[in-house]
C-alpha positions in Angstrom: -19.3 15.5 -27.6 -20.6 18.3 -29.7 -18.5 19.2 -32.8 -18.0 22.8 -31.8 -17.1 22.1 -28.1 -14.2 24.0 -26.8 -11.1 22.0 -25.9 -10.9 21.5 -22.1 -9.3 19.1 -19.7 -10.1 17.3 -16.5 -7.7 16.1 -13.8 -9.0 13.0 -12.0 -7.8 13.1 -8.4 -8.7 10.0 -6.3 -8.5 10.4 -2.6 -8.7 8.3 0.5 -7.6 9.9 3.8 -5.8 12.8 2.0 -6.9 15.7 4.3 -3.2 16.7 4.7 -2.7 17.0 1.0 -5.9 17.8 -0.8 -6.2 21.6 -0.4 -2.5 22.1 -1.2 -2.8 19.9 -4.2 -5.9 21.8 -5.5 -4.0 25.1 -5.1 -1.0 23.7 -7.0 -3.2 22.4 -9.8 -4.9 25.8 -9.9 -1.5 27.4 -10.5 -0.7 24.9 -13.3 -4.1 25.5 -14.8 -3.3 29.1 -15.2 -0.4 28.2 -17.5 -2.6 26.3 -20.0 -4.5 28.1 -22.7 -7.6 25.9 -22.5 -9.9 25.6 -19.5 -9.5 22.8 -17.1 -11.3 21.3 -14.1 -10.5 19.0 -11.2 -12.6 16.0 -10.1 -11.9 14.8 -6.6 -13.0 11.2 -6.4 -13.3 10.4 -2.7 -13.9 6.9 -1.5 -15.7 7.8 1.7 -12.6 8.9 3.6 -13.1 8.7 7.3 -10.7 11.6 8.0 -12.9 14.3 6.5 -11.2 14.5 3.0 -14.7 14.5 1.4 -15.8 17.5 3.4 -12.7 19.4 2.5 -13.4 18.6 -1.2 -16.9 19.9 -0.9 -15.7 23.1 0.6 -13.2 23.6 -2.2 -15.9 22.9 -4.8 -18.1 25.5 -3.2 -15.3 28.0 -3.3 -13.9 27.2 -6.8 -16.1 26.7 -9.8 -13.6 24.5 -11.5 -13.5 21.9 -8.7 -16.0 19.1 -8.6 -16.5 16.1 -6.2 -17.6 12.6 -6.8 -18.4 10.8 -3.6 -18.2 7.1 -3.4 -19.5 5.2 -0.4 -16.7 2.6 0.0 -13.0 2.2 -0.5 -13.0 0.1 -3.7 -9.5 0.8 -4.9 -7.6 3.0 -7.3 -8.8 1.4 -10.5 -12.4 1.7 -9.6 -12.0 5.3 -8.6 -10.3 6.2 -11.9 -12.9 4.4 -14.0 -15.6 6.3 -12.2 -13.8 9.5 -13.0 -13.3 8.6 -16.6 -17.0 7.9 -17.0 -17.8 11.2 -15.3 -15.6 12.9 -17.8 -17.1 11.1 -20.8 -20.6 12.3 -19.8 -19.3 15.8 -20.3 -17.3 17.6 -23.0 -13.7 17.0 -21.8 -11.2 16.4 -24.6 -8.3 15.5 -22.3 -8.5 13.4 -19.1 -5.6 13.3 -16.7 -4.9 11.0 -13.8 -2.5 11.7 -10.9 -1.9 11.0 -7.3 -3.0 13.5 -4.6 0.1 13.1 -2.4 2.5 15.2 -4.5 4.3 12.1 -5.8 3.4 13.6 -9.2 4.3 17.2 -9.6 1.2 19.2 -10.6 3.4 21.8 -12.3 4.0 19.1 -15.1 0.3 19.1 -16.1 0.9 21.6 -18.9 3.7 19.5 -20.3 1.5 16.4 -20.5 -1.2 18.4 -22.1 1.1 20.0 -24.6 2.3 16.6 -25.9 -1.3 15.2 -26.0 -2.4 18.3 -28.0 0.5 18.0 -30.4 0.8 14.3 -31.4 -0.2 11.8 -28.8 -3.3 9.9 -27.7 -1.9 8.8 -24.3 1.0 10.7 -22.6 2.7 9.0 -19.7 4.8 10.9 -17.1 7.7 8.4 -17.1 10.3 7.7 -14.4 12.3 5.5 -16.7 13.1 7.5 -19.8 16.1 9.8 -20.1 15.7 12.7 -17.7 13.2 10.9 -15.4 13.8 9.4 -12.0 12.6 8.8 -8.5 13.4 10.5 -5.2 13.4 9.2 -1.6 12.9 5.6 -2.5 14.7 2.7 -0.9 16.9 0.4 -3.1 14.3 -2.4 -2.6 11.4 -0.3 -3.8 13.4 0.9 -6.8 14.2 -2.7 -7.7 10.6 -3.8 -7.4 9.3 -0.9 -9.5 12.0 -1.3 -12.3 11.6 -5.1 -12.2 7.8 -4.8 -12.5 8.0 -2.5 -15.5 10.5 -4.8 -17.2 8.5 -7.9 -16.5 5.3 -6.3 -18.0 7.2 -4.8 -20.9 8.7 -8.2 -21.9 5.6 -10.2 -21.5 3.3 -7.8 -23.3 5.9 -6.9 -25.9 5.2 -3.3 -25.4 7.8 -0.6 -26.0 6.8 1.6 -23.0 9.4 2.2 -20.3 7.1 3.1 -17.4 4.1 0.7 -17.6 3.2 1.1 -13.9 3.3 4.9 -13.9 0.1 6.7 -12.8 0.6 10.3 -14.1 -1.1 10.2 -17.5 -3.1 12.2 -20.0 -5.6 10.4 -22.2 -7.4 11.9 -25.2 -11.1 11.4 -25.0 -11.1 9.1 -28.0 -9.0 6.6 -26.1 -11.3 6.3 -23.2 -14.3 6.0 -25.6 -12.6 3.2 -27.4 -11.6 1.1 -24.4 -14.2 -1.2 -23.0 -14.1 0.4 -19.5 -16.6 -2.1 -18.0 -14.1 -4.9 -18.8 -11.2 -3.3 -17.0 -11.1 -5.0 -13.6 -7.5 -4.5 -12.5 -6.3 -2.3 -9.5 -3.1 -0.5 -8.6 -0.1 -1.2 -10.7 -2.1 -3.7 -12.8 -4.7 -1.1 -13.6 -2.0 1.2 -15.1 -0.5 -1.6 -17.1 -3.9 -2.7 -18.4 -5.0 0.7 -19.5 -1.8 1.3 -21.4 -1.8 -2.1 -23.0 -5.4 -1.7 -24.2 -4.5 1.7 -25.6 -1.6 0.2 -27.5 -3.7 -2.7 -28.9 -6.2 -0.2 -30.3 -3.4 1.5 -32.2 -3.3 4.8 -30.4 -0.2 6.9 -30.2 1.6 6.6 -26.9 4.4 9.1 -25.8 6.4 9.3 -22.6 7.9 12.4 -21.1 10.4 12.4 -18.2 9.2 13.1 -14.7 10.7 12.8 -11.2 8.6 10.8 -8.8 8.8 11.9 -5.2 7.7 9.7 -2.3 4.8 11.2 -0.3 5.7 13.4 2.7 2.3 13.6 4.4 -0.3 10.8 4.9 0.0 7.1 4.6 1.1 5.1 1.6 -1.5 3.0 -0.2 1.0 0.5 -1.5 0.5 -3.1 -0.4 1.8 -6.6 -1.2 -1.6 -7.4 -2.7 -1.2 -4.7 -5.3 2.2 -6.0 -6.3 1.0 -9.6 -6.3 -2.0 -8.7 -8.5 0.3 -7.2 -11.1 2.4 -10.4 -11.3 -0.6 -12.6 -12.4 -2.6 -9.9 -14.3 0.2 -9.3 -16.8 0.4 -12.9 -18.2 -3.4 -13.0 -18.1 -3.6 -9.9 -20.3 -1.2 -11.4 -22.8 -3.1 -14.7 -23.0 -6.4 -12.8 -23.6 -4.8 -10.7 -26.3 -3.3 -13.8 -28.1 -6.8 -15.4 -28.0 -8.3 -12.2 -29.5 -10.3 -11.4 -26.4 -9.1 -7.9 -26.0 -10.3 -5.1 -28.5 -7.7 -4.5 -31.1 -5.7 -7.7 -30.4 
């Protein structure tokens, strides 16, 4: 990045069959974008959605100069989509890179809040359900227990003082993504979020959490699966073992 580059941010927005949500989400991000005093863009990362989400993204990009589209030919998972978005951002002069869901589980109106903390004193800002003031809405008791239990499990095994390790509403400073060996990150879903935060911590970067309310999607189908939960259960101890053996940068 050039030394005199203007600060700007990018929102990475992975999509798969999100035709019911994408345009509304882009409009909402546009409203949040107007409340930030640095320029910002959106990158829609579409995994070949058969429902026409990619075509909607292309139309929005043609209409709005701050919307971009990265088409991928196959559904390869959330982690691969975010990594593609991160690499796209690093090839350009973005200083802050955000990730969030397209289904309004994450409130786009909170984007300025994440950016404000990142610009003040943080290298990674996490929108957290599990700090004071945070929470979830429209979840069953079973899903709440799985989520809280998964966060506690990862926190204890990794000895990491982060309350919401599986949260996916984040803002990274560019320097964090440049320092992480992105080609070595292979996790998906919950495990991807845990691994990225753990690698950030091992490298000594400053992590902050701000409270958010997570709302279950209204339109479209959930991408949650037993495979995603199972992956997190074995990925976490694997990460810890690799760190103890000095196989992760910063460990």
